[in-house]
PAZAPA-4460 file (N, C-alpha, C; in steps of 0.05 Angstrom, whole numbers, plus 32768, in hexadecimal, padded with zeros to 4 digits):
% residues 308
    n_x    n_y    n_z   ca_x   ca_y   ca_z    c_x    c_y    c_z   seq   type   mol
   7DF1   7FDC   8056   7E02   7FF3   805F   7E00   7FF9   8079     1      M     A
   7E18   7FFF   8089   7E17   8008   80A5   7E0B   8021   80AB     2      N     A
   7DFD   8023   80C0   7DF1   803E   80C6   7E09   8052   80CE     3      A     A
   7E04   806C   80C9   7E18   8080   80CF   7E1D   8082   80F0     4      L     A
   7E31   807F   80F9   7E36   8084   8117   7E34   80A0   811F     5      P     A
   7E2E   80A4   8136   7E2C   80C2   813F   7E47   80C9   8143     6      T     A
   7E55   80BE   8156   7E72   80C1   815C   7E81   80A7   8165     7      T     A
   7E9C   80A6   8160   7EA8   808C   8166   7EA7   8086   8183     8      P     A
   7EA2   809A   8197   7E9E   8092   81B2   7E85   8080   81B7     9      E     A
   7E70   8087   81A9   7E58   8078   81AC   7E5E   805D   81A5    10      V     A
   7E6C   8055   8191   7E6F   803C   8186   7E80   802B   819B    11      S     A
   7E96   8039   81A8   7EA6   802C   81BD   7E97   8025   81D6    12      V     A
   7E84   8035   81DD   7E74   8031   81F6   7E62   8015   81F5    13      K     A
   7E5F   800F   81DD   7E4C   7FF8   81D8   7E5E   7FDC   81D9    14      K     A
   7E78   7FE0   81D8   7E84   7FC8   81D6   7E88   7FBE   81F4    15      L     A
   7E8B   7FA1   81F3   7E92   7F93   820E   7EAE   7F99   8212    16      T     A
   7EB4   7F92   822B   7ED1   7F97   8237   7EE5   7F87   8226    17      S     A
   7EE1   7F70   821F   7EF0   7F60   820B   7EF4   7F6D   81EF    18      E     A
   7EDE   7F75   81E6   7EDE   7F84   81CA   7EEC   7F9E   81CE    19      Q     A
   7EE9   7FAD   81E4   7EF7   7FC7   81E7   7F13   7FC3   81E6    20      A     A
   7F1B   7FAC   81F5   7F38   7FA2   81F4   7F44   7F9F   81D6    21      L     A
   7F36   7F8D   81C8   7F3E   7F85   81AE   7F3E   7F9C   819D    22      Q     A
   7F2B   7FB3   81A0   7F2E   7FCB   8192   7F49   7FDA   8197    23      L     A
   7F4C   7FDC   81B5   7F62   7FE9   81BD   7F7D   7FE1   81AE    24      S     A
   7F80   7FC9   81B1   7F98   7FB8   81A6   7F9B   7FC1   8185    25      K     A
   7F82   7FBC   817B   7F83   7FC0   815C   7F8C   7FDE   8156    26      L     A
   7F7F   7FF1   8165   7F86   800E   8161   7FA5   8013   8165    27      E     A
   7FAF   8006   8178   7FCC   800B   8181   7FDE   8000   816B    28      K     A
   7FD3   7FE8   8161   7FE5   7FDA   814B   7FE3   7FEA   8132    29      R     A
   7FCC   7FF4   812A   7FCE   8004   8112   7FD7   801F   8116    30      L     A
   7FD7   802C   812E   7FE6   8047   812E   8002   8040   812D    31      R     A
   800B   802A   813C   8028   8025   813B   8033   801E   811F    32      R     A
   8022   800E   810F   8028   800B   80F4   802B   8024   80E2    33      N     A
   8017   8036   80E3   8012   804C   80D6   8028   805F   80DC    34      V     A
   8031   8063   80F4   8044   8072   80FF   8061   806A   80F5    35      G     A
   8064   804E   80F4   807D   8045   80E9   8082   804C   80CD    36      Q     A
   806B   8047   80BF   806A   804E   80A2   8071   8067   809D    37      A     A
   8067   807C   80AC   8065   8096   80A9   8085   809E   80AD    38      I     A
   8092   8094   80C3   80AB   809B   80CB   80C0   8090   80B8    39      A     A
   80BD   8079   80AC   80CD   8069   809D   80D3   8078   8081    40      E     A
   80BC   807F   8079   80BA   808A   805D   80B8   80AA   805F    41      Y     A
   80BB   80B9   8075   80B7   80D1   8077   809E   80DE   8067    42      N     A
   8088   80D2   806D   8070   80D6   805C   8062   80F1   8064    43      M     A
   8066   80F8   807F   8058   8111   8085   806B   8124   8093    44      I     A
   806F   813B   808C   8082   814B   8097   8074   8167   80A2    45      E     A
   8083   8173   80B2   8079   818A   80C2   8070   81A0   80AC    46      D     A
   8057   81A6   80B0   804B   81BC   809E   803C   81B0   8086    47      G     A
   803C   8195   8081   802C   818A   806E   800F   818B   806F    48      D     A
   8005   818D   8055   7FE4   818E   8055   7FDF   8172   8047    49      K     A
   7FD4   815F   8056   7FCE   8145   804E   7FB4   8140   8044    50      V     A
   7FB2   813B   802B   7F96   8136   801C   7F90   8119   8023    51      M     A
   7F7C   8110   8034   7F77   80F5   8039   7F60   80ED   8026    52      V     A
   7F65   80DD   8012   7F50   80D4   7FFE   7F3D   80C1   800D    53      C     A
   7F26   80C9   8011   7F0F   80B7   801D   7EFC   80AA   8005    54      L     A
   7EFF   8091   8003   7EF0   8084   7FF0   7ED5   807D   7FFB    55      S     A
   7ED2   8076   8015   7EB8   806A   8021   7EBC   804E   8027    56      G     A
   7ED7   8046   8023   7EDB   802A   8028   7EEC   8029   8042    57      G     A
   7EEE   800F   804F   7EF8   800A   806B   7F14   8015   806F    58      K     A
   7F23   8016   8058   7F40   801C   805A   7F44   803D   805C    59      D     A
   7F35   8048   804B   7F37   8066   804D   7F2D   8071   8065    60      S     A
   7F14   8063   806F   7F0A   806C   8089   7F1D   806A   80A3    61      F     A
   7F2A   8051   80A1   7F3E   804B   80B8   7F58   805B   80B4    62      S     A
   7F5F   805F   809D   7F75   8073   8098   7F70   808F   80A3    63      M     A
   7F5A   8098   809C   7F54   80B4   80A6   7F52   80B5   80C5    64      L     A
   7F45   80A1   80CD   7F45   809E   80ED   7F5E   809D   80F8    65      D     A
   7F71   808B   80F1   7F8C   808B   80FE   7F9C   80A3   80FA    66      I     A
   7F9C   80AE   80E2   7FAB   80C7   80DF   7FA3   80DE   80F0    67      L     A
   7F85   80E0   80F3   7F7B   80F3   8106   7F87   80EF   8122    68      L     A
   7F86   80D6   812C   7F90   80D2   8146   7FAF   80D6   8148    69      K     A
   7FBF   80D0   8134   7FD8   80D7   8133   7FE1   80F4   8132    70      L     A
   7FD0   8104   8125   7FD2   811F   8123   7FD4   812C   813C    71      Q     A
   7FC1   8122   814D   7FBF   812D   8169   7FDA   8129   8179    72      K     A
   7FE7   8115   8176   7FFD   810D   8185   8018   8112   817A    73      A     A
   801A   8119   815D   8030   811C   814F   8040   8132   815B    74      A     A
   805C   8131   8157   806D   8149   8160   806E   815F   814E    75      P     A
   8062   8159   8132   8063   816D   8120   8048   8174   811A    76      I     A
   8044   818D   810D   8027   8196   8107   8024   8191   80E8    77      Q     A
   800F   8187   80E2   8005   8182   80C7   7FE4   8185   80C4    78      F     A
   7FDB   818B   80AF   7FC0   818E   80AC   7FB6   8176   809D    79      E     A
   7F9B   816F   80A3   7F8E   8158   8093   7F74   8163   8088    80      I     A
   7F71   815F   806E   7F57   8165   8060   7F4B   814C   8052    81      V     A
   7F34   8146   8058   7F2C   812E   804C   7F1D   8133   802F    82      A     A
   7F24   8122   801B   7F1C   8129   8002   7F0B   810D   7FF6    83      V     A
   7EF1   810D   7FEF   7EE3   80F9   7FE1   7EDD   8100   7FC4    84      N     A
   7EE3   80EF   7FB4   7EDE   80F1   7F98   7EC2   80E4   7F8F    85      L     A
   7EB2   80F3   7F8D   7E94   80E9   7F87   7E96   80E2   7F68    86      D     A
   7E97   80CA   7F60   7E99   80C4   7F40   7E7D   80BE   7F35    87      Q     A
   7E6A   80C7   7F42   7E51   80C6   7F36   7E43   80AB   7F2F    88      K     A
   7E4A   8099   7F40   7E40   807E   7F3C   7E21   807F   7F43    89      Q     A
   7E10   8071   7F32   7DF2   8075   7F36   7DEC   8066   7F52    90      P     A
   7DDC   8075   7F61   7DD5   806C   7F7C   7DE7   8070   7F92    91      G     A
   7DFF   807F   7F8B   7E13   8088   7F9F   7E06   8099   7FB6    92      F     A
   7E08   8091   7FD0   7DFE   809E   7FE8   7E0E   80B8   7FEC    93      P     A
   7E06   80CE   7FDE   7E17   80E6   7FE2   7E17   80F3   7FFD    94      E     A
   7E03   80EB   800E   7E03   80F9   8026   7E13   80EC   803E    95      H     A
   7E1A   80D3   8038   7E29   80C6   804E   7E41   80D2   8054    96      I     A
   7E53   80D6   8042   7E72   80E1   8049   7E70   80FD   8057    97      L     A
   7E5F   8110   8049   7E61   812D   8056   7E56   8126   8074    98      P     A
   7E40   8117   8077   7E35   8117   8093   7E4E   810D   80A7    99      E     A
   7E59   80F6   809C   7E6E   80EB   80AE   7E83   8100   80B3   100      Y     A
   7E8E   810B   809F   7EA2   8120   80A1   7E9C   8138   80B3   101      L     A
   7E81   8141   80AF   7E7B   8155   80BF   7E79   814E   80DD   102      E     A
   7E75   8132   80E5   7E70   812A   8100   7E90   8129   810A   103      S     A
   7EA4   8128   80F9   7EBF   8127   8104   7ECA   8143   8106   104      L     A
   7EBB   8159   80FB   7EC4   8174   80FA   7EDE   8179   80F0   105      N     A
   7EE3   816C   80D7   7EFD   8173   80CA   7EF6   8180   80B1   106      I     A
   7F09   818E   80A4   7F06   8197   808A   7F05   8183   8073   107      P     A
   7EF2   8187   8060   7EF2   8172   804C   7EE6   817B   8033   108      Y     A
   7EEA   816D   801C   7EDE   8176   8002   7ED1   815C   7FF7   109      Y     A
   7EBC   8160   7FEB   7EB2   814B   7FD7   7EB5   8155   7FBA   110      I     A
   7EC4   8148   7FAC   7EC9   8150   7F90   7EBA   8140   7F7B   111      V     A
   7EA6   814D   7F6C   7E99   8142   7F57   7EA6   813B   7F3F   112      D     A
   7EA7   8124   7F37   7EB3   811D   7F1C   7EA5   8104   7F11   113      K     A
   7E99   8105   7EF8   7E8B   80EC   7EED   7E9E   80DE   7EE0   114      D     A
   7EAE   80D0   7EF0   7EC0   80BD   7EE3   7EAF   80A1   7EDC   115      T     A
   7E9B   809E   7EEA   7E8A   8083   7EE6   7E82   8084   7EC8   116      Y     A
   7E77   809B   7EBE   7E6D   8097   7EA2   7E83   8093   7E8E   117      S     A
   7E9C   80A0   7E92   7EB3   809C   7E82   7EBB   807B   7E81   118      V     A
   7EBD   8071   7E98   7EC5   8053   7E9C   7EAE   8041   7E8E   119      V     A
   7E97   8048   7E93   7E83   8037   7E85   7E84   8039   7E67   120      K     A
   7E8A   8053   7E5B   7E8D   8055   7E42   7EA3   8049   7E33   121      E     A
   7EB8   8048   7E44   7ED1   803E   7E38   7ED5   801E   7E3C   122      K     A
   7ECE   8016   7E51   7ED2   7FF8   7E5A   7EBA   7FE7   7E53   123      I     A
   7EC0   7FD1   7E42   7EA9   7FC2   7E3B   7E9C   7FB1   7E53   124      S     A
   7E85   7FAC   7E50   7E75   7F9F   7E69   7E83   7F83   7E73   125      E     A
   7E89   7F81   7E8B   7E97   7F6A   7E93   7EB3   7F6A   7E95   126      G     A
   7EBF   7F81   7E86   7EDC   7F86   7E8C   7EE5   7F93   7EA6   127      K     A
   7EFC   7F90   7EAE   7F08   7F9C   7EC7   7F0A   7FBD   7EC2   128      T     A
   7EFB   7FCA   7ED4   7EFC   7FE6   7ED1   7F11   7FF6   7EE1   129      T     A
   7F1B   7FE4   7EF7   7F2F   7FEF   7F0B   7F45   8002   7EFD   130      C     A
   7F50   7FF7   7EE7   7F69   8006   7EDE   7F5F   8022   7ED2   131      G     A
   7F4D   8026   7EC4   7F43   8041   7EB8   7F37   804E   7ED1   132      L     A
   7F29   8044   7EE2   7F1D   8055   7EF9   7F32   805E   7F08   133      C     A
   7F48   8053   7F11   7F5B   805A   7F22   7F6B   8071   7F13   134      S     A
   7F6F   8070   7EF8   7F7E   8085   7EEB   7F6F   809E   7EEC   135      R     A
   7F53   809E   7EE7   7F43   80B5   7EE7   7F42   80C2   7F05   136      L     A
   7F40   80B1   7F16   7F3F   80B7   7F35   7F5C   80CA   7F39   137      R     A
   7F6C   80B9   7F33   7F8B   80C7   7F38   7F8C   80E2   7F2D   138      R     A
   7F87   80E5   7F12   7F87   80FF   7F06   7F7A   8114   7F13   139      G     A
   7F60   8110   7F1C   7F52   8120   7F27   7F5B   8129   7F43   140      T     A
   7F68   8114   7F51   7F72   811A   7F70   7F89   8126   7F6C   141      L     A
   7F9D   8124   7F58   7FB5   8131   7F57   7FB0   8150   7F52   142      Y     A
   7F9E   8153   7F3C   7F95   8171   7F37   7F88   8180   7F51   143      S     A
   7F77   8173   7F5F   7F69   817D   7F71   7F7D   8183   7F8C   144      F     A
   7F90   8172   7F8F   7FA6   8176   7FA3   7FB4   8190   7FA0   145      A     A
   7FBB   8196   7F86   7FCA   81AE   7F7F   7FB8   81C6   7F85   146      E     A
   7F9C   81C4   7F80   7F8C   81DB   7F83   7F86   81E4   7F9F   147      K     A
   7F8B   81CF   7FB2   7F86   81D4   7FD3   7FA0   81D9   7FDE   148      I     A
   7FB6   81D6   7FCE   7FD1   81D7   7FDB   7FDA   81C0   7FEE   149      G     A
   7FCC   81A9   7FE8   7FD6   8191   7FF6   7FF1   818A   7FED   150      A     A
   7FFF   8182   8004   801B   8177   7FFE   801E   815B   7FF9   151      T     A
   800C   814D   8007   800E   812F   8008   7FF2   8124   8002   152      K     A
   7FEE   810F   7FF3   7FD7   8103   7FED   7FD7   80E7   7FF9   153      I     A
   7FC7   80E3   8010   7FC7   80C7   801A   7FB2   80B4   800E   154      A     A
   7FB8   809D   8008   7FA7   808A   8001   7FA8   8071   8012   155      L     A
   7F91   8061   8011   7F8F   804F   8024   7F96   8034   801E   156      G     A
   7FA8   802F   800F   7FB3   8018   8007   7FC4   8009   801F   157      H     A
   7FC2   7FEE   8022   7FCD   7FE5   803B   7FE3   7FCD   8030   158      H     A
   7FEE   7FBF   8045   8003   7FAE   803A   7FF7   7F97   8028   159      M     A
   7FDE   7F8D   802B   7FD6   7F78   801A   7FD3   7F85   7FFF   160      D     A
   7FC7   7F9D   7FFB   7FC4   7FA8   7FE1   7FE3   7FAD   7FD3   161      D     A
   7FF6   7FB0   7FE3   8010   7FB5   7FD8   801B   7F9A   7FCC   162      I     A
   8014   7F84   7FDE   8020   7F6B   7FD8   8013   7F5F   7FBB   163      V     A
   7FF6   7F64   7FC0   7FE6   7F59   7FAA   7FEB   7F6A   7F8E   164      E     A
   7FF1   7F82   7F8F   7FFB   7F92   7F76   8014   7F86   7F6C   165      T     A
   8028   7F80   7F7D   803D   7F75   7F75   803B   7F5A   7F62   166      M     A
   8028   7F48   7F6E   8026   7F2E   7F62   8014   7F34   7F46   167      F     A
   8000   7F48   7F48   7FF1   7F4D   7F2F   8004   7F58   7F17   168      L     A
   801B   7F6A   7F20   802C   7F74   7F0B   803D   7F5A   7F02   169      N     A
   8043   7F49   7F15   8054   7F2F   7F0C   8046   7F1E   7EF9   170      M     A
   802F   7F18   7F04   801D   7F01   7EF5   8012   7F0B   7EDA   171      F     A
   8006   7F27   7EDD   7FFB   7F30   7EC3   8007   7F41   7EB3   172      Y     A
   801D   7F50   7EBE   8029   7F64   7EB1   8048   7F61   7EAA   173      G     A
   8052   7F49   7EB8   806C   7F41   7EB5   8080   7F57   7EBD   174      A     A
   807A   7F64   7ED4   8088   7F7D   7EE0   808C   7F78   7EFB   175      K     A
   80A6   7F7D   7F08   80A8   7F7A   7F23   80A5   7F97   7F31   176      L     A
   808B   7FA0   7F36   8088   7FB5   7F43   8071   7FB5   7F53   177      K     A
   806B   7FCA   7F67   8053   7FCB   7F79   8049   7FE8   7F7C   178      S     A
   803C   7FED   7F94   8034   8003   7F9C   8049   800F   7FB3   179      M     A
   805A   8025   7FAE   806C   802C   7FBF   805D   803B   7FD9   180      P     A
   8069   8039   7FF2   805B   804A   8004   805D   8064   8003   181      P     A
   8071   8070   7FF2   8074   808B   7FEC   8078   808F   7FCC   182      K     A
   806B   809E   7FC1   806E   80A5   7FA5   806C   80C0   7F9C   183      L     A
   8080   80C7   7F8A   8080   80E0   7F7E   8071   80DE   7F63   184      R     A
   805D   80ED   7F5A   8051   80EB   7F42   8066   80F2   7F2B   185      S     A
   805D   80E4   7F14   8073   80E4   7F00   8078   8103   7EF5   186      D     A
   8067   8115   7EF9   806D   8130   7EF5   807A   813F   7F0C   187      D     A
   807D   8131   7F21   808E   813D   7F3A   807A   8150   7F4C   188      G     A
   805F   8155   7F43   804F   816A   7F51   803D   815F   7F69   189      R     A
   803D   8144   7F6F   8031   8139   7F83   8043   8124   7F8F   190      N     A
   803A   811E   7FA9   8047   810C   7FBA   802E   80FA   7FC5   191      I     A
   8030   80E0   7FBF   801A   80CA   7FC9   8026   80BD   7FDE   192      V     A
   8018   80B8   7FF5   8021   80AB   800B   800E   8096   8014   193      I     A
   8016   807F   801B   8006   8068   8025   8009   805F   803E   194      R     A
   7FFF   8070   8054   8002   806D   8071   7FFD   804F   807A   195      P     A
   7FEB   8041   806D   7FE3   8027   8077   7FF6   8012   806A   196      L     A
   800D   8018   8063   801F   8005   8052   8026   7FF0   8063   197      A     A
   8028   7FF2   8080   8031   7FDD   8090   801A   7FD1   80A0   198      H     A
   8003   7FD7   8097   7FE8   7FCC   80A4   7FDC   7FB3   8094   199      C     A
   7FD6   7F9F   80A0   7FCB   7F8B   8094   7FAB   7F90   808E   200      R     A
   7FA0   7F84   807A   7F83   7F8B   8073   7F72   7F80   8087   201      E     A
   7F75   7F6A   8092   7F63   7F5C   80A8   7F63   7F6F   80C1   202      Q     A
   7F78   7F7C   80C7   7F78   7F8E   80E0   7F65   7FA6   80DA   203      D     A
   7F66   7FAF   80C1   7F58   7FC5   80B9   7F3C   7FBE   80B8   204      I     A
   7F33   7FA8   80AF   7F19   7FA0   80AB   7F10   7F9C   80C8   205      L     A
   7F1C   7F90   80DA   7F14   7F8E   80F8   7F10   7FA9   8104   206      D     A
   7F22   7FBA   80FE   7F20   7FD4   810A   7F05   7FE2   8101   207      Y     A
   7F02   7FE0   80E4   7EEB   7FEE   80DA   7ED3   7FE0   80E0   208      S     A
   7ED1   7FCB   80E9   7EBA   7FBD   80F3   7EB3   7FC5   810F   209      N     A
   7ECA   7FC9   811D   7EC5   7FD3   813A   7EBC   7FF0   813C   210      F     A
   7EC3   8003   8123   7EBC   8020   8124   7EA1   8025   8117   211      Q     A
   7E98   8010   8108   7E7F   8012   80FA   7E7E   8029   80E8   212      H     A
   7E94   802A   80D5   7E93   8040   80C1   7E7B   803D   80AD   213      Y     A
   7E74   8052   80A2   7E5C   8052   8093   7E68   804C   8076   214      P     A
   7E6D   8031   806E   7E7C   8026   8058   7E6D   802A   803F   215      I     A
   7E78   8033   8029   7E6A   8037   8010   7E76   8024   7FFC   216      I     A
   7E66   800F   7FF2   7E75   7FFE   7FE1   7E77   8008   7FC7   217      P     A
   7E8E   7FFD   7FB6   7E8F   8006   7F9B   7E83   7FF9   7F8A   218      C     A
   7E6B   8001   7F7D   7E5B   7FF1   7F6A   7E66   7FF3   7F53   219      N     A
   7E79   8001   7F4A   7E87   8002   7F2E   7E95   7FEA   7F2A   220      L     A
   7EA6   7FE5   7F3D   7EB8   7FCD   7F37   7EB6   7FB7   7F4C   221      C     A
   7EAB   7FBD   7F63   7EAC   7FAA   7F77   7E99   7F91   7F72   222      G     A
   7E87   7F95   7F5F   7E75   7F80   7F59   7E80   7F6C   7F42   223      S     A
   7E95   7F73   7F38   7E9F   7F64   7F23   7EAD   7F4A   7F2D   224      Q     A
   7EA6   7F32   7F1F   7EB2   7F1B   7F2B   7ECC   7F15   7F1E   225      E     A
   7EDD   7F04   7F28   7EF3   7EF8   7F1C   7F07   7F0B   7F15   226      N     A
   7F08   7F21   7F23   7F1E   7F36   7F1B   7F3A   7F29   7F25   227      L     A
   7F4F   7F33   7F16   7F67   7F27   7F1A   7F72   7F2A   7F36   228      Q     A
   7F6B   7F44   7F42   7F72   7F47   7F5C   7F66   7F35   7F70   229      R     A
   7F4E   7F2C   7F6C   7F42   7F1B   7F7E   7F4C   7EFD   7F7D   230      Q     A
   7F58   7EF5   7F66   7F66   7EDD   7F65   7F7E   7EDD   7F75   231      N     A
   7F8D   7EF6   7F74   7FA7   7EFB   7F81   7FA1   7EFC   7FA1   232      I     A
   7F89   7F0B   7FA8   7F84   7F0B   7FC6   7F7C   7EEF   7FD0   233      K     A
   7F6F   7EDF   7FBF   7F68   7EC1   7FCA   7F81   7EB4   7FCE   234      A     A
   7F96   7EB6   7FBD   7FB0   7EA9   7FBF   7FBD   7EB0   7FD7   235      M     A
   7FBF   7ECC   7FDF   7FC9   7ED4   7FF7   7FBE   7ECE   8011   236      L     A
   7FA3   7ECC   800D   7F92   7EC4   8027   7F98   7EA4   802B   237      N     A
   7F9C   7E97   8018   7FA5   7E79   801C   7FBE   7E79   8028   238      A     A
   7FD0   7E88   801C   7FEE   7E86   8029   7FEB   7E91   8046   239      W     A
   7FDB   7EA5   804C   7FD9   7EAD   8069   7FCD   7E97   807B   240      D     A
   7FBD   7E87   8073   7FB4   7E71   8083   7FC9   7E5B   8085   241      K     A
   7FD8   7E53   806E   7FEA   7E3E   806F   8004   7E47   807A   242      Q     A
   800E   7E5F   8077   8027   7E6A   807F   8025   7E87   8088   243      T     A
   801B   7E88   80A3   8016   7EA6   80AD   8032   7EB5   80AD   244      P     A
   802C   7ECC   80A3   8049   7EDB   80A1   8053   7EDE   8088   245      G     A
   804C   7ECC   8073   8057   7ED0   805C   8050   7EEB   804C   246      R     A
   803A   7EF6   804D   8031   7F10   8042   8047   7F24   804C   247      V     A
   8049   7F25   8067   8058   7F3A   8073   807A   7F35   8068   248      Q     A
   8081   7F1E   8064   809E   7F16   8059   80A0   7F20   803A   249      N     A
   8087   7F1E   802D   8089   7F25   8011   808A   7F45   800F   250      I     A
   807B   7F53   8023   8081   7F70   8022   8099   7F79   802A   251      F     A
   80A5   7F6C   803F   80C1   7F71   8047   80D3   7F6E   8032   252      K     A
   80D0   7F5B   801E   80E2   7F57   800A   80E1   7F6F   7FF7   253      S     A
   80CD   7F7C   7FF6   80CA   7F92   7FE8   80DE   7FAF   7FEF   254      L     A
   80E6   7FA8   8009   80F7   7FB9   8017   8114   7FAF   8018   255      K     A
   8119   7F99   800D   8133   7F8E   800C   813B   7F80   7FF2   256      N     A
   8140   7F94   7FDE   8142   7F8F   7FC0   8160   7F8E   7FBD   257      V     A
   8167   7F7A   7FAC   8182   7F75   7FA5   8184   7F74   7F89   258      S     A
   8188   7F8A   7F7A   8187   7F8C   7F5E   819B   7F79   7F4F   259      L     A
   81B1   7F76   7F5C   81C6   7F64   7F50   81BA   7F42   7F4E   260      S     A
   81A6   7F3E   7F5C   819C   7F22   7F60   8183   7F23   7F4F   261      Q     A
   817C   7F38   7F41   8165   7F35   7F30   816C   7F35   7F14   262      L     A
   815F   7F42   7F00   8169   7F3E   7EE2   8161   7F56   7ED1   263      A     A
   8160   7F6E   7EDE   8157   7F86   7ED0   8172   7F91   7EC5   264      D     A
   8178   7F94   7EAC   8192   7F9F   7EA2   8192   7FBC   7EA3   265      T     A
   817A   7FC8   7EA4   8178   7FE5   7EA7   8180   7FF0   7EC0   266      D     A
   817F   7FDD   7ED6   8181   7FE7   7EF0   819C   7FDB   7EFF   267      L     A
   81A6   7FC8   7EF0   81BF   7FBC   7EF9   81D1   7FB4   7EDF   268      F     A
   81EB   7FBE   7EE2   81FE   7FBA   7ECA   8208   7F9E   7ECA   269      D     A
   81F9   7F89   7EBD   8202   7F70   7EBD   8219   7F6D   7EA6   270      F     A
   8214   7F7E   7E90   8225   7F7A   7E7A   8244   7F81   7E80   271      S     A
   8247   7F92   7E91   8262   7F97   7E96   826D   7F8C   7EB0   272      N     A
   8262   7F77   7EB9   826E   7F6A   7ED3   8288   7F5C   7ECA   273      L     A
   829B   7F5F   7EDE   82B6   7F53   7ED6   82C1   7F47   7EF3   274      A     A
   82D5   7F34   7EED   82E1   7F2D   7F07   82F5   7F40   7F11   275      I     A
   82FB   7F40   7F29   8312   7F4D   7F35   831D   7F40   7F49   276      D     A
   8337   7F34   7F47   8343   7F26   7F5B   835E   7F31   7F64   277      R     A
   835A   7F4E   7F65   8370   7F5E   7F6E   8377   7F5E   7F8A   278      T     A
   8361   7F5C   7F9A   8360   7F5F   7FB6   8364   7F45   7FC4   279      E     A
   836F   7F46   7FDC   836F   7F2C   7FED   8352   7F24   7FF1   280      K     A
   834E   7F0B   7FEE   8334   7F01   7FF2   832F   7EF4   800C   281      R     A
   8314   7EF2   8015   830D   7EE5   802A   830A   7EC8   8025   282      K     A
   830E   7EB7   8037   830F   7E99   8030   82F4   7E91   802B   283      A     A
   82F1   7E82   8016   82D8   7E75   800C   82CE   7E62   801F   284      Y     A
   82B5   7E5D   8026   82AA   7E47   8032   82AD   7E30   8024   285      E     A
   82B6   7E18   802F   82B9   7DFB   8024   82CC   7E00   800B   286      F     A
   82E1   7E0D   800F   82F5   7E10   7FF5   830B   7DFB   7FF5   287      S     A
   830B   7DE8   800A   8321   7DD5   8009   831A   7DBC   7FF9   288      D     A
   8317   7DC2   7FDE   830F   7DAA   7FCC   8328   7D96   7FC6   289      E     A
   8320   7D7F   7FBE   8336   7D6C   7FB4   832D   7D62   7F9B   290      V     A
   8342   7D63   7F88   833D   7D5A   7F6C   8342   7D3B   7F6A   291      V     A
   832F   7D2B   7F63   8332   7D10   7F62   833B   7D09   7F47   292      S     A
   8335   7D1A   7F31   833A   7D0F   7F16   833F   7D26   7F05   293      S     A
   8354   7D26   7EF3   8355   7D3E   7EE1   836A   7D37   7ECB   294      T     A
   8365   7D45   7EB3   8376   7D3D   7E9D   8389   7D58   7E98   295      N     A
   8388   7D6D   7EAA   8396   7D86   7EA7   83A9   7D87   7EB8   296      I     A
   83C0   7D92   7EAE   83D9   7D99   7EBB   83D5   7DAA   7ED4   297      D     A
   83D7   7DA0   7EEC   83D2   7DAF   7F02   83E6   7DC8   7F07   298      E     A
   83FD   7DC5   7EFA   8410   7DD8   7EFE   8405   7DF7   7EF2   299      S     A
   83F1   7DF2   7EE6   83E2   7E0C   7ED6   83D1   7E18   7EEF   300      Q     A
   83CD   7E0D   7F00   83B8   7E17   7F14   83CA   7E32   7F24   301      F     A
   83BB   7E47   7F28   83C4   7E60   7F35   83CB   7E57   7F52   302      I     A
   83E2   7E60   7F5C   83EA   7E59   7F78   83D9   7E6F   7F89   303      N     A
   83C5   7E60   7F97   83B8   7E72   7FAB   83BD   7E66   7FC7   304      I     A
   83D5   7E5C   7FCB   83D9   7E51   7FE6   83DB   7E65   7FFD   305      T     A
   83E1   7E7E   7FF2   83E6   7E90   8009   83CD   7EA5   800A   306      N     A
   83B6   7E9D   7FF9   83A0   7EAF   7FF6   838D   7EA5   800D   307      I     A
   8382   7EB8   801B   836E   7EB2   8032   8358   7EC3   8034   308      S     A
***
């Protein structure tokens, strides 16, 4: 486990000039991508109280870092409060996050909820715990957001997570859905935002390594082998090497959906599609066909000589 840094400035001073330049480029790219996501989906508005969920992993540490930097430069006023859900995993280092957040001098809460025991009781040994664990976390965080008056709940999912989730739902659930950058809960009482939606995981990993965050591994599910998500991640990593840019294009496809080109009868009315030839049409490409053989009287053809 990485040692707890004193301040971000101490880490930066230890970098070589080349490393400092790399860090500067990384930070600018991440800030730009987070800023674009926030603007595109109107994630944060004037007067918002943003509850930043801090798990102790690289993604949430980076998200908090970037949001704090953007907060200082933003043309609007919004609050940030960091919240960690202590799920009572055996051996969880309870002192690390409070010490880190105290060093940042920002408001924070550590919420105690023994979801670990529930998961271990309900899920058989060797089975994937992620589904139940995430549902238990979500319920607790939704409730706590209301208690503290938070208007937005920020989660650290990035572009790779979103694309991976789409394939997970396709391959194992036969559904075409993923994690939206902005989501209203089913009961309408909470708004979830994912500010890292435009960020690649490798950039976040590199940034985290530069910053030396006190990473806390998830021993509950991180040690499980052959998880479905790991299989998807390996597939996407291979694509990244073979065809750079493919993951970004897959993510962009989620923003360019043509319902009439898919097959969901609940979202598009295929049953009542009907032709309509009342309007003057545009010329079809390659429409000058020649009939070489037929046994049909061509006088039955509709006269389209003047149609263009």
